[in-house]
Rosetta silent file (secondary structure, phi, psi, omega in degrees, C-alpha in Angstrom):
SEQUENCE: XXXXXXXXXXXXXXXXXXXXXXXXXXXXXXXXXXXXXXXXXXXXXXXXXXXX
SCORE:     score description
SCORE:     0.000 S_00000001
   1 L     0.000  142.254  179.110  106.296  111.935   85.783 S_00000001
   2 L  -127.476  132.624 -179.505  107.047  108.708   83.985 S_00000001
   3 L   -66.551  152.723  176.556  108.872  108.516   80.661 S_00000001
   4 L   -60.949  138.757 -179.990  107.129  107.045   77.629 S_00000001
   5 L  -159.230  163.619  176.919  107.648  103.293   77.366 S_00000001
   6 L   -86.803  133.281  177.639  105.998  100.207   75.901 S_00000001
   7 L  -127.097  133.009 -178.193  103.697   98.297   78.260 S_00000001
   8 L   -92.386  130.131  174.029  102.177   94.914   77.427 S_00000001
   9 L   -94.366  101.346 -173.479   98.508   94.282   78.184 S_00000001
  10 E   -91.775  121.250  177.928   98.575   90.575   78.992 S_00000001
  11 H   -56.924  -28.774  178.950   95.260   88.676   78.803 S_00000001
  12 H   -69.670  -18.584  178.000   96.548   86.382   81.575 S_00000001
  13 H  -110.296   32.211 -179.499   96.686   89.459   83.849 S_00000001
  14 L    58.736   29.768  179.074   93.189   90.673   82.870 S_00000001
  15 L    52.808   43.873  178.502   94.750   93.031   80.286 S_00000001
  16 E  -116.104  154.178  173.168   95.961   95.410   82.995 S_00000001
  17 L  -132.618  133.607  177.988   99.150   97.385   83.429 S_00000001
  18 L  -111.583  126.848  176.614  100.224   98.914   86.735 S_00000001
  19 L  -110.724  128.261  178.434  102.522  101.921   86.762 S_00000001
  20 L  -102.449  125.549 -178.943  104.202  102.862   90.028 S_00000001
  21 L  -113.584  160.241  177.287  105.028  106.544   90.438 S_00000001
  22 L   -63.713  149.475  179.569  106.974  108.370   93.141 S_00000001
  23 L   -64.036  136.322  179.533  104.934  109.463   96.157 S_00000001
  24 L  -160.813  163.802  174.615  103.576  113.008   95.825 S_00000001
  25 L  -109.308  119.001 -177.287  100.616  115.154   96.794 S_00000001
  26 L  -137.527  149.921  174.065   98.656  116.284   93.750 S_00000001
  27 L   -94.966  -33.677 -176.821   95.233  117.662   93.040 S_00000001
  28 L  -124.360  147.580  175.420   95.191  116.829   89.313 S_00000001
  29 L  -128.438  139.870  178.758   96.614  113.955   87.303 S_00000001
  30 L  -123.176  133.245  176.469   97.144  113.891   83.557 S_00000001
  31 L  -115.031  124.934  178.686   97.557  110.767   81.466 S_00000001
  32 L  -116.362  121.559  176.234   99.001  111.150   77.977 S_00000001
  33 L   -91.766  117.176 -175.535   98.866  108.205   75.561 S_00000001
  34 L   -97.482  -16.838 -178.813  101.796  108.601   73.163 S_00000001
  35 L  -167.564  167.733  176.817  101.393  105.427   71.084 S_00000001
  36 L  -148.278  120.305 -177.632   99.528  102.167   70.744 S_00000001
  37 L   -78.836  -16.356 -176.074  101.138   99.010   69.368 S_00000001
  38 L  -100.512  -13.100 -175.321   97.811   97.265   68.737 S_00000001
  39 L  -163.675  146.884 -176.090   95.842   99.985   66.936 S_00000001
  40 L   -79.054   44.781  178.111   96.652  103.401   65.413 S_00000001
  41 L  -160.460  154.577  176.583   94.874  105.300   68.200 S_00000001
  42 L   -72.268  140.843  179.360   95.094  105.693   71.951 S_00000001
  43 L  -131.640  134.479  179.050   92.840  103.372   73.917 S_00000001
  44 L  -147.781  127.083  179.501   91.895  103.628   77.564 S_00000001
  45 L   -98.316  -41.386 -177.047   89.205  101.745   79.407 S_00000001
  46 L  -152.330  144.960  179.722   89.785  102.835   82.986 S_00000001
  47 L  -135.046  118.395 -178.641   92.174  105.128   84.829 S_00000001
  48 L  -124.829  143.296  172.869   92.579  104.909   88.613 S_00000001
  49 L  -119.373  123.192 -178.257   94.828  106.729   91.046 S_00000001
  50 L  -130.163  147.951  172.255   95.315  104.997   94.369 S_00000001
  51 L   -97.289  147.972 -178.126   97.484  105.600   97.368 S_00000001
  52 L  -105.266    0.000    0.000   99.278  102.683   98.891 S_00000001
C-alpha cells in the first residue's frame, strides 16, 4: 500500500510516473485515483505491474 501523494507527470519523462512498492506476492492489484491536479477527474492511460 502506498499513501496518497502528488505525483508530477513531466513531459520530459514521457509523462510517466513510477511508483515503487514493497516486494509482495499478490494475485490482484487495485489502483485508486484520489485526485487530479490537472483536471477534475481521475485520468489513467496505462497501468502496469512488473517485477524487478
